C-alpha positions as CSV (number, residue, x, y, z in Angstrom):
1,X,70.6,81.7,6.8
2,X,68.5,81.8,3.1
3,X,68.7,79.3,0.9
4,X,71.1,80.7,-2.0
5,X,73.9,81.0,1.0
6,X,73.1,77.6,2.1
7,X,73.5,76.3,-1.5
8,X,76.5,78.6,-2.5
9,X,78.4,76.9,0.5
10,X,77.3,73.8,-0.5
11,X,78.7,73.8,-3.8
12,X,81.8,76.4,-3.2
13,X,80.1,79.1,-5.5
14,X,81.3,81.9,-3.1
15,X,78.1,82.8,-0.6
16,X,78.5,85.7,0.9
17,X,78.4,84.9,4.6
18,X,78.9,81.6,6.2
19,X,75.6,79.5,6.6
20,X,75.3,78.9,10.4
21,X,72.4,76.8,12.8
22,X,72.4,77.4,16.3
23,X,70.0,74.5,18.2
24,X,68.7,75.1,21.2
25,X,68.4,71.5,23.0
26,X,64.5,71.2,24.5
27,X,66.2,70.8,27.7
28,X,67.6,74.0,28.1
29,X,63.8,75.4,28.7
30,X,63.6,73.4,31.6
31,X,67.3,74.4,32.9
32,X,67.5,78.0,32.3
33,X,65.1,80.8,33.2
34,X,63.0,81.0,30.5
35,X,62.3,84.3,30.2
36,X,66.0,84.7,29.9
37,X,67.2,82.7,27.1
38,X,64.1,83.7,25.2
39,X,64.9,87.6,25.5
40,X,68.1,86.3,23.8
41,X,66.5,84.3,20.8
42,X,64.3,87.0,20.2
43,X,67.4,89.7,20.4
44,X,69.2,87.6,17.7
45,X,66.7,87.0,14.7
46,X,69.3,86.2,12.3
47,X,69.8,82.8,13.9
48,X,66.3,82.2,14.9
49,X,63.9,83.7,12.2
50,X,61.3,81.8,13.7
51,X,61.8,83.4,16.8
52,X,60.8,81.6,20.2
53,X,58.8,78.5,20.2
54,X,55.1,78.5,21.0
55,X,55.1,76.4,24.1
56,X,57.4,79.1,25.3
57,X,55.3,82.0,24.9
58,X,51.9,80.2,26.3
59,X,54.1,79.1,29.1
60,X,53.6,75.2,28.5
61,X,55.6,72.2,29.6
62,X,58.1,71.1,27.3
63,X,56.6,68.7,25.1
64,X,59.6,66.7,25.0
65,X,59.5,63.6,22.3
66,X,58.6,59.8,23.8
67,X,62.5,58.9,22.7
68,X,64.1,61.6,25.0
69,X,61.8,61.5,27.7
70,X,63.0,60.6,31.4
71,X,59.2,59.6,32.5
72,X,59.2,56.4,31.2
73,X,61.1,53.9,28.8
74,X,60.7,54.1,24.9
75,X,60.4,51.0,22.4
76,X,61.4,52.3,18.5
77,X,59.8,50.5,15.9
78,X,62.2,48.3,15.5
79,X,61.5,46.8,19.1
80,X,64.7,48.7,20.7
81,X,64.4,49.7,24.7
82,X,65.5,53.5,25.2
83,X,65.9,55.1,28.7
84,X,67.4,57.9,29.6
85,X,67.9,59.7,32.9
86,X,67.4,63.7,31.3
87,X,64.5,64.8,29.6
88,X,66.0,66.2,26.1
89,X,68.7,64.0,25.8
90,X,68.4,60.7,23.8
91,X,69.5,58.0,26.2
92,X,70.5,54.6,25.7
93,X,68.9,50.9,24.8
94,X,68.4,49.2,27.6
95,X,67.1,46.2,25.8
96,X,68.7,44.7,22.5
97,X,65.5,43.1,20.7
98,X,67.9,40.4,18.6
99,X,70.6,40.0,21.7
100,X,71.9,36.4,21.6
101,X,70.0,36.5,17.9
102,X,67.1,35.1,19.5
103,X,64.0,35.7,18.0
104,X,65.5,36.5,14.6
105,X,64.0,33.8,12.4
106,X,60.6,35.3,12.8
107,X,61.6,38.8,13.3
108,X,59.9,41.3,11.1
109,X,61.3,44.9,10.6
110,X,59.2,48.0,10.3
111,X,57.5,49.6,7.1
112,X,58.7,52.7,5.7
113,X,55.3,53.5,4.5
114,X,53.9,54.4,8.4
115,X,57.0,54.9,10.3
116,X,60.5,56.5,10.1
117,X,63.2,54.9,12.6
118,X,61.8,57.6,14.9
119,X,58.4,58.2,14.9
120,X,55.0,57.0,13.0
121,X,54.5,59.0,9.2
122,X,51.8,59.9,6.9
123,X,53.5,60.7,3.7
124,X,51.8,63.6,1.7
125,X,53.2,65.0,-1.1
126,X,54.6,68.7,-0.9
127,X,55.5,68.3,3.0
128,X,58.3,66.7,4.9
129,X,57.5,64.9,8.0
130,X,58.3,66.3,11.2
131,X,59.6,64.8,14.7
132,X,63.1,63.4,13.6
133,X,65.9,63.2,16.3
134,X,67.4,66.6,15.2
135,X,66.3,69.6,13.6
136,X,67.5,70.4,9.7
137,X,67.6,72.8,7.7
138,X,64.4,75.4,7.1
139,X,65.3,77.6,4.2
140,X,65.2,74.6,1.8
141,X,63.3,71.3,1.3
142,X,65.6,69.1,3.3
143,X,65.0,66.1,5.3
144,X,66.5,63.4,7.4
145,X,66.3,59.3,7.3
146,X,67.3,59.1,10.8
147,X,69.9,59.1,13.6
148,X,71.8,56.1,13.7
149,X,70.1,54.3,10.5
150,X,72.9,51.4,9.8
151,X,75.7,50.9,12.0
152,X,74.1,52.0,15.2
153,X,71.0,50.2,14.3
154,X,73.1,46.8,14.5
155,X,74.6,47.6,17.7
156,X,71.0,49.0,18.6
157,X,69.4,45.4,17.9
158,X,72.2,43.1,18.6
159,X,74.7,45.1,21.4
160,X,77.6,46.5,20.4
161,X,80.0,43.2,20.9
162,X,78.2,40.6,19.4
163,X,77.5,43.3,16.2
164,X,81.5,43.2,16.2
165,X,81.9,39.3,16.6
166,X,79.3,38.7,13.8
167,X,80.9,41.5,11.7
168,X,84.5,39.6,12.0
169,X,83.2,35.8,11.7
170,X,80.8,36.8,8.8
171,X,77.7,35.7,10.2
172,X,75.1,35.3,7.5
173,X,72.5,36.7,9.9
174,X,74.3,40.0,10.1
175,X,74.0,39.8,6.0
176,X,70.3,39.2,6.5
177,X,69.7,41.7,8.9
178,X,71.8,44.5,7.1
179,X,69.6,43.7,4.2
180,X,65.9,44.3,6.1
181,X,68.2,47.7,7.9
182,X,68.9,48.3,4.0
183,X,65.6,47.7,2.9
184,X,63.8,49.9,4.9
185,X,66.3,53.0,5.0
186,X,66.2,53.0,1.1
187,X,62.4,52.8,1.6
188,X,62.7,56.4,3.6
189,X,65.1,57.5,1.3
190,X,62.8,57.1,-1.7
191,X,59.8,58.3,-0.3
192,X,61.7,61.6,1.1
193,X,62.6,62.1,-2.5
194,X,59.5,61.5,-3.9
195,X,57.3,62.9,-1.0
196,X,58.8,65.9,0.1
197,X,60.9,66.7,-2.9
198,X,64.0,66.9,-0.6
199,X,66.7,69.3,-2.1
200,X,69.1,67.9,0.9
201,X,69.1,64.9,2.6
202,X,70.8,64.1,5.7
203,X,72.1,60.2,6.7
204,X,73.3,60.6,10.1
205,X,75.4,58.3,12.2
206,X,77.9,58.6,14.9
207,X,80.6,56.4,14.0
208,X,83.6,57.8,16.4
209,X,84.5,57.6,20.2
210,X,86.8,60.2,21.9
211,X,89.8,58.3,20.1
212,X,89.1,56.8,17.0
213,X,86.2,55.1,15.3
214,X,83.6,52.5,16.9
215,X,84.7,50.1,13.9
216,X,87.9,49.7,12.3
217,X,88.4,50.8,8.2
218,X,88.3,47.1,7.5
219,X,85.1,46.7,9.1
220,X,83.4,49.4,7.9
221,X,84.4,49.4,4.4
222,X,83.3,45.7,3.9
223,X,79.7,45.6,6.2
224,X,78.8,49.2,6.3
225,X,79.8,51.4,3.5
226,X,78.6,49.5,0.7
227,X,75.5,49.6,2.2
228,X,76.0,53.4,2.9
229,X,76.5,54.3,-1.1
230,X,73.5,51.9,-2.0
231,X,71.5,54.0,0.0
232,X,72.8,57.5,-1.6
233,X,72.1,56.3,-4.2
234,X,68.7,57.4,-5.6
235,X,69.5,60.8,-4.2
236,X,72.6,61.1,-5.9
237,X,70.8,60.5,-9.3
238,X,68.4,63.6,-8.5
239,X,70.7,66.0,-7.7
240,X,69.7,66.3,-4.0
241,X,72.7,67.4,-1.5
242,X,73.9,64.4,0.6
243,X,74.5,65.5,4.0
244,X,76.2,63.2,6.4
245,X,76.6,63.6,10.2
246,X,79.4,61.6,12.7
247,X,80.6,62.2,16.0
248,X,83.5,61.4,17.7
249,X,86.6,60.9,15.8
250,X,86.5,59.6,12.4
251,X,90.1,60.4,11.0
252,X,91.0,56.9,10.5
253,X,87.2,56.4,8.2
254,X,87.9,59.8,6.3
255,X,89.7,58.0,3.3
256,X,86.6,55.6,3.0
257,X,83.6,58.5,3.6
258,X,84.6,60.8,0.7
259,X,84.3,57.8,-1.7
260,X,81.1,58.3,-1.1
261,X,78.7,61.1,-3.1
262,X,78.5,63.2,0.2
263,X,78.6,66.8,-0.1
264,X,78.5,67.8,3.0
265,X,80.2,66.5,5.8
266,X,79.3,67.6,9.6
267,X,82.1,66.5,11.8
268,X,83.4,67.6,15.4
269,X,86.0,70.0,15.8
270,X,88.1,69.2,18.7
271,X,87.9,65.6,19.1
272,X,89.2,65.3,15.3
273,X,91.4,68.6,15.2
274,X,90.9,72.1,13.3
275,X,94.1,71.5,11.5
276,X,93.9,68.0,10.7
277,X,90.3,69.1,9.4
278,X,91.6,71.8,7.2
279,X,94.7,69.5,5.7
280,X,92.3,66.5,4.9
281,X,88.5,67.8,4.4
282,X,88.9,71.3,3.6
283,X,87.8,72.1,-0.2
284,X,87.1,68.3,-0.9
285,X,83.6,68.4,0.6
286,X,81.9,71.3,2.4
287,X,82.6,71.0,6.6
288,X,79.2,71.3,8.6
289,X,81.7,72.0,12.3
290,X,80.0,70.9,15.1
291,X,81.5,73.5,17.8
292,X,82.8,71.9,20.9
293,X,80.3,72.1,23.4
294,X,82.0,70.0,26.2
295,X,85.7,70.8,26.8
296,X,85.1,74.7,25.6
297,X,81.8,76.9,25.4
298,X,80.8,75.2,28.8
299,X,84.0,76.3,30.6
300,X,86.0,79.3,28.6
301,X,85.3,82.8,29.1
302,X,83.0,84.7,26.6
303,X,86.2,86.2,25.2
304,X,88.1,82.8,24.3
305,X,84.7,81.8,22.7
306,X,85.0,84.5,20.4
307,X,88.6,84.0,19.5
308,X,88.0,80.5,18.9
309,X,85.7,81.3,16.5
310,X,87.6,83.4,15.0
311,X,90.0,80.6,14.9
312,X,87.9,78.4,13.3
313,X,87.2,81.0,10.9
314,X,91.1,81.4,9.9
315,X,91.7,77.8,9.7
316,X,88.5,76.7,7.5
317,X,86.7,79.6,6.1
318,X,87.6,80.2,2.4
319,X,85.8,82.8,0.0
320,X,85.0,80.1,-2.3
321,X,82.5,78.4,0.7
322,X,82.7,74.7,1.9
323,X,82.4,75.7,5.7
324,X,78.6,75.9,7.7
325,X,79.1,76.5,11.3
326,X,76.8,74.4,14.2
327,X,76.6,75.1,17.8
328,X,73.9,73.1,19.6
329,X,73.3,74.4,23.3
330,X,72.7,72.0,26.2
331,X,72.4,73.1,29.7
332,X,75.4,73.5,31.4
333,X,77.1,76.5,29.5
334,X,76.4,79.8,31.5
335,X,74.3,82.2,29.8
336,X,76.7,84.9,29.2
337,X,78.6,82.3,27.0
338,X,75.4,81.7,25.5
339,X,75.3,85.1,25.0
340,X,78.2,85.6,23.5
341,X,78.2,82.6,20.9
342,X,75.0,83.8,19.6
343,X,76.5,87.8,19.3
344,X,79.7,86.3,17.5
345,X,77.9,83.3,15.1
346,X,75.2,85.7,14.2
347,X,77.9,88.2,12.8
348,X,79.5,85.4,11.0
349,X,75.9,84.8,9.6
350,X,75.5,88.3,8.8
351,X,78.6,88.4,6.4
352,X,80.5,90.9,8.4
353,X,83.6,91.9,6.7
354,X,85.7,90.9,9.5
355,X,84.9,87.4,9.5
356,X,85.9,87.0,5.9
357,X,89.9,85.9,5.2
């Protein structure tokens, strides 16, 4: 993917091809035979212009970040304790630092001048800090303020039930905690814009379950949406592309999300449905489609996978642009399926005429 193609897709400016991201989770390098996975990477240079990672070529252990290592619990900058059973997969919070509001009157939030939501940072002009929970576009200056930055941060701090009870009850302590979180997020947004001169800034937050959202539209509108708008405003004023990601079924929140200055919305295909995405989002916002990795790509034969990609293009592609495809590879998908996906997605990224409507 090149910078011009990506920006043309985002701005509906008739790109020559559809931008494609093929992300390989670190756990794959312990799951698959390294030589075979490396050969697939090397044989698809358009998807992997930087080639195989150095640790692979050196034969080193996989460098798992502490937040997705199964060897020990990890405490994030907010005091949330995380654990995972499989290295490479971000796990779950097993200790909420403000459960029962214990210690809230004395709680001090982290400082965005020295840390993100996930890792310490030394802000330097002209460079983007590395270490976040998801990869981002390398063809232009881009950043990501941290997966789970607002609503999920409340859940991490308080627990899910206590968060929703506090919202429903109008607990003033929740307002104070949201103000802390928002101030931190604004600090990150401003630093990404100032120090990295980000052309694209990501706001990733999973809002959906397999069926329906984690939060009602009413509670989302009153408690979360205004904060989203404020932390996106500096990027909007600067003309930075605003990219939002959410896993899960977010159909009930779509109308609210489209009131935000989002230019790219990264959502999952199957749980929301291609027809709904085509009817509701196509042409309104650039769709960065997260290709299913639960029910289709791990189990369907290679030919059906390629036909599924064709169906995505039939329903969502437009010569004007507005479509990107993202696939995340995790253990469990047969290598023959991995190759089939790489083959067809590289063809899409190459702009072969057969993929155009």
